[in-house]
C-alpha positions as CSV (number, residue, x, y, z in Angstrom):
1,X,16.9,37.7,3.7
2,X,14.2,35.5,2.2
3,X,15.3,32.0,1.3
4,X,13.9,31.7,-2.3
5,X,13.8,27.8,-1.9
6,X,11.7,27.9,1.1
7,X,9.6,30.8,0.2
8,X,5.9,30.0,-1.3
9,X,7.4,30.4,-5.1
10,X,10.4,27.9,-4.5
11,X,8.2,25.4,-2.6
12,X,5.2,25.4,-4.8
13,X,7.4,25.5,-7.9
14,X,9.2,22.1,-6.2
15,X,6.0,20.7,-5.8
16,X,5.1,21.2,-9.5
17,X,8.5,19.6,-10.2
18,X,7.5,16.4,-8.3
19,X,4.4,16.1,-9.4
20,X,5.4,16.1,-13.1
21,X,7.0,13.1,-12.4
22,X,4.2,11.1,-11.2
23,X,3.5,8.0,-13.6
24,X,0.3,8.9,-15.8
25,X,-2.0,6.1,-16.3
26,X,-3.6,8.1,-19.3
27,X,-0.2,7.7,-21.6
28,X,-1.5,5.9,-24.7
29,X,-4.2,9.1,-24.8
30,X,-3.6,12.5,-26.0
31,X,-4.3,14.4,-22.9
32,X,-5.2,18.3,-22.5
33,X,-4.5,18.3,-18.5
34,X,-1.2,17.1,-17.4
35,X,-0.8,15.1,-14.1
36,X,1.1,18.1,-12.9
37,X,-1.8,20.4,-13.5
38,X,-4.6,17.9,-12.0
39,X,-2.3,17.4,-8.4
40,X,-1.3,21.1,-8.5
41,X,-4.8,22.4,-8.6
42,X,-6.0,19.8,-5.9
43,X,-3.2,20.9,-3.9
44,X,-4.4,24.6,-4.3
45,X,-7.7,23.6,-3.0
46,X,-6.0,23.0,0.6
47,X,-3.9,25.6,0.3
48,X,-6.6,28.0,-0.2
49,X,-8.6,26.0,2.5
50,X,-11.8,25.9,0.0
51,X,-14.5,23.8,1.9
52,X,-15.2,22.0,-1.4
53,X,-14.2,21.4,-5.4
54,X,-17.4,23.6,-6.0
55,X,-16.0,26.5,-4.2
56,X,-12.8,26.4,-5.4
57,X,-14.2,26.4,-8.9
58,X,-16.3,29.4,-8.1
59,X,-13.0,31.2,-7.3
60,X,-11.8,30.2,-10.5
61,X,-14.6,31.9,-12.4
62,X,-13.1,35.2,-10.6
63,X,-9.5,34.8,-10.9
64,X,-8.3,31.9,-12.8
65,X,-4.7,33.4,-13.6
66,X,-3.6,33.5,-10.1
67,X,-4.1,29.7,-9.4
68,X,-2.0,29.3,-12.8
69,X,0.5,31.7,-11.8
70,X,0.8,30.7,-8.1
71,X,0.5,27.1,-8.2
72,X,2.5,26.6,-11.8
73,X,-0.7,24.9,-13.4
74,X,-1.0,25.3,-17.2
75,X,-4.4,24.4,-17.9
76,X,-6.8,23.9,-15.1
77,X,-9.2,20.9,-15.2
78,X,-12.8,20.8,-14.2
79,X,-14.0,18.9,-11.0
80,X,-14.8,15.8,-12.8
81,X,-11.7,15.7,-14.6
82,X,-9.4,16.3,-11.5
83,X,-10.9,13.2,-9.7
84,X,-10.8,11.2,-12.7
85,X,-7.1,11.9,-13.0
86,X,-6.2,11.3,-9.5
87,X,-8.1,8.5,-8.5
88,X,-6.2,5.8,-10.0
89,X,-2.7,7.4,-8.8
90,X,-1.1,5.0,-6.5
91,X,-0.4,6.9,-3.1
92,X,3.3,6.0,-2.8
93,X,3.5,8.3,-5.9
94,X,3.2,11.3,-3.8
95,X,6.0,10.6,-1.2
96,X,8.6,12.3,-3.1
97,X,6.8,15.5,-2.5
98,X,7.1,15.0,1.1
99,X,10.4,14.1,1.0
100,X,11.4,16.8,-1.3
101,X,10.1,19.2,1.3
102,X,12.0,17.7,3.9
103,X,15.4,18.0,2.0
104,X,14.6,22.0,1.5
105,X,14.1,22.3,5.3
106,X,17.3,20.5,5.8
107,X,19.2,22.5,3.1
108,X,17.8,25.5,4.8
109,X,19.1,24.8,8.1
110,X,15.1,24.7,9.5
111,X,15.4,20.9,10.1
112,X,18.4,20.9,12.5
113,X,16.3,23.3,14.8
114,X,14.2,19.9,16.0
115,X,17.1,18.0,17.2
116,X,16.6,16.5,20.7
117,X,19.3,14.5,22.2
118,X,21.1,14.2,18.9
119,X,17.6,12.5,17.4
120,X,14.5,14.0,15.5
121,X,11.6,13.2,17.6
122,X,8.8,11.8,15.6
123,X,5.1,11.8,17.0
124,X,3.2,8.9,15.5
125,X,-0.7,8.2,15.7
126,X,-3.6,7.1,13.6
127,X,-6.7,9.0,12.9
128,X,-9.9,8.8,10.6
129,X,-10.6,10.9,7.9
130,X,-13.8,9.6,6.0
131,X,-16.7,7.5,7.1
132,X,-20.0,6.9,5.4
133,X,-22.7,3.7,5.4
134,X,-23.3,4.0,1.8
135,X,-20.2,5.4,0.0
136,X,-17.2,2.6,-0.4
137,X,-14.1,1.9,-2.4
138,X,-11.8,-0.9,-2.4
139,X,-9.3,0.5,0.2
140,X,-12.5,1.3,2.6
141,X,-12.1,-0.6,5.8
142,X,-15.1,-1.8,7.2
143,X,-17.1,-2.1,10.8
144,X,-20.5,-3.1,11.8
145,X,-22.6,0.1,12.7
146,X,-23.2,0.7,16.3
147,X,-26.9,1.8,15.3
148,X,-27.7,-1.3,13.5
149,X,-25.6,-4.3,13.6
150,X,-26.7,-5.7,10.1
151,X,-25.2,-2.6,8.5
152,X,-21.5,-1.7,7.7
153,X,-19.8,1.6,7.9
154,X,-17.0,2.1,5.4
155,X,-14.2,4.3,6.5
156,X,-10.5,5.7,5.8
157,X,-7.9,5.9,8.5
158,X,-4.1,6.7,8.2
159,X,-0.9,6.6,10.5
160,X,0.6,10.1,10.2
161,X,3.8,11.2,11.8
162,X,5.3,14.6,12.3
163,X,8.8,15.8,13.4
164,X,8.2,17.7,16.6
165,X,10.5,19.6,19.5
166,X,9.3,20.5,22.9
167,X,10.0,24.2,22.2
168,X,8.6,24.4,18.7
169,X,5.2,25.1,18.1
170,X,5.1,24.0,14.5
171,X,5.7,20.4,13.3
172,X,7.0,18.9,9.8
173,X,4.8,16.1,8.7
174,X,6.3,13.4,7.1
175,X,4.5,11.0,4.4
176,X,1.5,8.8,6.4
177,X,1.0,5.3,5.7
178,X,-2.5,4.8,4.6
179,X,-4.5,2.4,6.6
180,X,-6.5,0.6,3.9
181,X,-7.4,-2.9,2.6
182,X,-5.4,-3.9,-0.8
183,X,-5.4,-6.4,-3.2
184,X,-9.1,-7.5,-2.6
185,X,-8.2,-8.3,1.0
186,X,-11.5,-8.9,3.3
187,X,-9.4,-8.4,6.6
188,X,-9.4,-5.0,7.9
189,X,-5.8,-3.3,7.8
190,X,-5.0,-2.0,11.2
191,X,-2.9,0.7,13.2
192,X,-0.2,-2.0,14.6
193,X,0.2,-3.2,11.0
194,X,0.5,0.4,9.4
195,X,3.2,1.1,12.2
196,X,5.2,-1.7,11.1
197,X,5.1,-0.5,7.3
198,X,5.6,2.9,8.2
199,X,8.9,2.4,10.3
200,X,10.3,0.1,7.5
201,X,9.3,2.5,4.7
202,X,10.5,5.6,6.5
203,X,13.9,3.8,7.0
204,X,14.3,2.6,3.4
205,X,13.7,6.5,2.6
206,X,15.7,8.2,5.0
207,X,18.5,5.5,6.0
208,X,20.8,7.7,8.3
209,X,18.1,10.2,10.0
210,X,18.3,9.9,13.8
211,X,14.8,9.4,15.2
212,X,13.0,9.1,18.7
213,X,9.5,7.4,18.0
214,X,6.9,9.0,20.2
215,X,3.6,7.0,20.5
216,X,0.7,5.9,22.7
217,X,0.6,2.8,24.5
218,X,-1.4,0.5,21.5
219,X,2.3,0.4,20.3
220,X,4.1,-0.5,23.4
221,X,4.3,-4.3,22.3
222,X,7.2,-6.8,21.8
223,X,6.9,-7.2,18.2
224,X,6.7,-3.5,17.2
225,X,9.4,-2.4,19.3
226,X,11.5,-5.2,17.7
227,X,10.6,-3.8,14.3
228,X,11.8,-0.4,15.7
229,X,15.2,-2.0,16.8
230,X,15.8,-3.6,13.5
231,X,15.2,-0.3,11.6
232,X,17.7,1.5,14.0
233,X,15.0,3.8,15.5
234,X,14.8,4.7,19.1
235,X,11.5,5.0,20.9
236,X,9.8,6.8,24.0
237,X,6.3,5.2,24.0
238,X,3.4,5.2,26.7
239,X,2.8,2.5,28.8
240,X,-0.1,1.8,31.2
241,X,-0.1,0.0,34.4
242,X,-3.4,-1.9,33.6
243,X,-2.1,-3.2,30.1
244,X,1.6,-3.8,31.5
245,X,1.4,-5.3,34.8
246,X,4.2,-7.6,34.8
247,X,6.4,-4.4,33.9
248,X,4.9,-2.4,36.9
249,X,5.3,-5.2,39.5
250,X,8.8,-5.4,38.7
251,X,9.0,-2.0,40.3
252,X,8.4,-3.5,43.7
253,X,11.5,-6.0,43.2
254,X,13.7,-3.7,42.0
255,X,12.8,-0.5,44.3
256,X,16.3,0.1,45.4
257,X,17.3,0.7,41.7
258,X,14.7,3.2,41.3
259,X,15.6,7.3,41.2
260,X,13.6,9.7,42.3
261,X,13.7,13.4,41.4
262,X,11.5,16.3,42.5
263,X,11.0,19.6,41.0
264,X,8.5,22.5,42.5
265,X,7.2,25.7,41.6
266,X,4.2,28.0,42.3
267,X,1.8,29.8,40.2
268,X,-1.2,32.0,40.5
269,X,-4.5,31.3,39.2
270,X,-7.1,33.8,37.9
271,X,-8.4,34.3,41.3
272,X,-4.8,35.0,42.6
273,X,-5.1,31.6,44.5
274,X,-1.3,30.3,45.0
275,X,-0.8,26.9,43.2
276,X,2.4,24.7,44.3
277,X,2.9,22.4,41.5
278,X,5.2,19.5,42.2
279,X,6.5,17.7,39.4
280,X,8.1,14.1,40.6
281,X,10.3,11.9,37.9
282,X,11.0,8.3,38.7
283,X,13.0,5.8,36.4
284,X,14.2,2.5,36.5
285,X,16.2,0.7,33.7
286,X,16.7,-3.0,32.3
287,X,13.1,-4.1,33.2
288,X,11.6,-7.0,31.3
289,X,8.7,-5.5,29.0
290,X,6.3,-8.9,29.8
291,X,6.5,-12.3,31.2
292,X,6.9,-13.9,27.4
293,X,10.0,-12.0,26.3
294,X,13.4,-11.0,27.5
295,X,13.2,-7.9,25.6
296,X,14.8,-5.2,28.4
297,X,13.5,-1.5,28.4
298,X,13.6,1.4,30.7
299,X,10.7,2.9,32.6
300,X,10.2,6.5,33.3
301,X,7.2,7.8,35.4
302,X,6.2,11.4,35.8
303,X,3.6,13.0,38.2
304,X,2.6,16.4,38.4
305,X,0.8,17.3,41.7
306,X,-1.2,20.7,42.1
307,X,-1.7,21.8,45.6
308,X,-3.1,24.8,47.5
309,X,0.0,26.5,48.8
310,X,-1.7,27.9,52.1
311,X,-3.5,24.6,53.1
312,X,-1.4,22.2,51.7
313,X,-4.2,20.5,50.3
314,X,-3.7,18.4,47.0
315,X,-6.1,19.8,44.1
316,X,-5.3,17.3,41.4
317,X,-2.6,14.6,40.2
318,X,-1.6,13.6,37.1
319,X,0.3,10.4,36.1
320,X,2.3,9.1,33.1
321,X,4.7,6.7,32.0
322,X,6.7,5.7,29.4
323,X,9.3,3.1,28.1
324,X,12.3,3.9,26.2
325,X,15.6,2.1,24.7
326,X,17.5,5.4,25.3
327,X,19.5,5.9,28.4
328,X,17.9,7.7,31.4
329,X,19.9,9.6,33.9
330,X,19.1,12.1,36.8
331,X,20.1,14.9,34.3
332,X,17.7,13.8,31.3
333,X,14.8,12.6,32.9
334,X,13.0,15.9,33.2
335,X,13.8,16.5,29.8
336,X,12.6,13.0,28.5
337,X,9.4,13.5,30.0
338,X,8.7,16.9,28.6
339,X,9.5,15.2,25.2
340,X,7.1,12.3,25.8
341,X,4.4,14.8,26.2
342,X,5.0,16.6,22.9
343,X,3.4,13.2,21.4
344,X,0.2,15.1,21.6
345,X,1.4,17.4,19.0
346,X,-0.2,14.9,16.4
347,X,-3.2,15.5,17.7
348,X,-3.2,19.1,19.0
349,X,-1.3,20.6,16.5
350,X,-2.1,18.4,13.5
351,X,-5.4,16.4,13.4
352,X,-7.5,18.9,15.1
353,X,-6.2,21.6,12.6
354,X,-6.5,19.1,9.6
355,X,-10.4,18.5,10.5
356,X,-11.4,21.9,11.4
357,X,-13.8,23.1,8.8
358,X,-12.3,26.8,8.8
359,X,-8.6,25.0,8.0
360,X,-7.8,21.9,5.9
361,X,-11.4,20.4,6.6
362,X,-9.9,16.9,5.5
363,X,-13.1,15.1,6.6
364,X,-15.0,16.7,3.8
365,X,-15.6,14.3,0.8
366,X,-13.9,16.1,-1.7
367,X,-14.5,12.7,-3.8
368,X,-14.2,9.4,-2.9
369,X,-13.7,7.7,-6.4
370,X,-13.3,4.1,-7.5
371,X,-9.7,3.4,-6.4
372,X,-7.5,5.6,-4.3
373,X,-9.0,9.2,-4.8
374,X,-10.2,9.8,-0.9
375,X,-6.6,8.6,-0.1
376,X,-5.0,10.9,-2.4
377,X,-6.8,14.0,-1.2
378,X,-5.9,13.2,2.3
379,X,-2.3,13.1,1.3
380,X,-2.6,16.4,-0.6
381,X,-4.5,17.8,2.5
382,X,-1.5,16.6,4.7
383,X,1.2,17.9,2.4
384,X,-0.4,21.4,2.3
385,X,-0.4,21.8,5.7
386,X,3.2,20.6,5.7
387,X,4.0,23.4,3.3
388,X,2.1,26.1,5.7
389,X,4.2,24.7,8.5
390,X,7.5,25.2,6.3
391,X,6.4,28.5,5.5
392,X,5.6,29.5,9.1
393,X,9.2,28.1,10.0
394,X,11.2,29.5,7.3
395,X,9.6,32.6,5.4
396,X,9.6,35.9,6.9
397,X,6.8,37.4,4.8
398,X,4.6,34.7,5.7
399,X,5.2,35.0,9.6
400,X,4.6,38.7,9.0
401,X,1.6,38.0,7.0
402,X,0.1,35.7,9.7
403,X,1.0,38.1,12.5
404,X,-0.8,41.1,10.9
405,X,-3.9,38.8,10.2
406,X,-4.2,38.0,13.8
407,X,-4.5,34.3,13.2
408,X,-4.4,31.6,10.7
409,X,-8.3,31.7,10.1
410,X,-8.1,35.5,9.1
411,X,-5.0,34.7,7.1
412,X,-6.9,31.9,4.8
413,X,-9.6,34.4,4.6
414,X,-7.8,37.1,3.4
415,X,-5.8,35.2,0.9
416,X,-9.2,33.9,-0.7
417,X,-10.2,37.4,-0.9
418,X,-7.1,38.9,-2.3
419,X,-7.2,36.2,-4.9
420,X,-10.3,37.5,-6.4
421,X,-9.3,41.2,-6.4
422,X,-5.9,41.6,-7.6
423,X,-3.6,39.9,-10.2
424,X,-1.0,38.1,-8.4
425,X,2.6,37.9,-9.6
426,X,4.3,35.7,-7.0
427,X,3.7,34.6,-3.5
428,X,6.4,36.8,-2.2
429,X,4.1,39.7,-3.7
430,X,1.1,38.3,-2.5
431,X,2.2,38.1,1.3
432,X,3.6,41.6,1.1
433,X,0.4,42.8,-0.6
434,X,-1.5,41.2,2.4
435,X,1.1,43.0,5.2
436,X,0.6,46.4,3.4
437,X,-3.2,46.1,3.3
438,X,-3.4,45.0,7.0
439,X,-1.0,47.7,8.4
440,X,-3.0,50.4,6.6
441,X,-6.4,49.3,7.8
């Protein structure tokens, strides 16, 4: 049975309700277009995978009523009006929409599927989504141009987090932390500083959610780990021998306390060559992260070796290592390594999908504005991605429509086409129509 609150109709109604609560900077004036209208229209641009606001408004010329019905819009603003209304909105005002989607997944028992060792794994990483040599706003980061050191490049970045699981393809985006200059600051914001803000802000809004933070080696430093500890967050973070020499030097001193596990398996390549895959897990507990700190951590190392079974010759070797404050044991080391490698979901399943022109096209300049427009468009883009992930997790009709469309790219194209040729009464009807059409073709 379809969960109404986790179907398209329920989710987009919920988003409209959250957008209606966003403070409107035009309160002193009579307005034709509400804040909900502007934000819902902007969200629909990314929901329908329009490659620009111009393409979106060309779609409106054909079927304006469908946008109003599906996205709960009363009056549709023009491109300029959408930008003017959204530009001054403080980005943090969009957080409740993310939190509301997360709550619905929790109520629908979808969130608990992501529990791993009694925690929710959260993959965190930063990514850029805008760069220009001549367009800038007060929030832009600045760096010298690689081609001309006398020139500057202006860009935006965001620290994004997703709840992930080693056995689940989908991810659940959390409210990102914009990396941007504020209050007239001339010093660039950074990923490290944003990481501390993200941790404190996340814990303030989700005080009881148990999480394991998965990040790259940039975050394996004492000040950041102390923030995570203060916020009652566990961590499983990559480390490199070249960056943490003291940590790895302790391996030789404490070699007697080191535990090693070995797993082997065989597989065939496309040319029927038998390959042996050996997995080596090593871990040691209570090591000092660096000389200047007494902070203790646990080190987990994983090596994957591919060999020719017939000759025994090694073909390739990959080495990984992580630190964690979680207890390591013979029974959980392989699972912990598998979870740690799931950190790549933030890059592979999230950033790459968001940046594809055929998907969300987040790097396109939908409007830069004079204040927060670029940031807000990026937040709405990631929110649209989160809604699609939620539908793929919980909505049977959406999953079936995706299956018969043989891929997301083709589903998005079918959706845009259907918007033009038929009047749509609901998302449930929309998905059922796509399924019927695909099955009959």
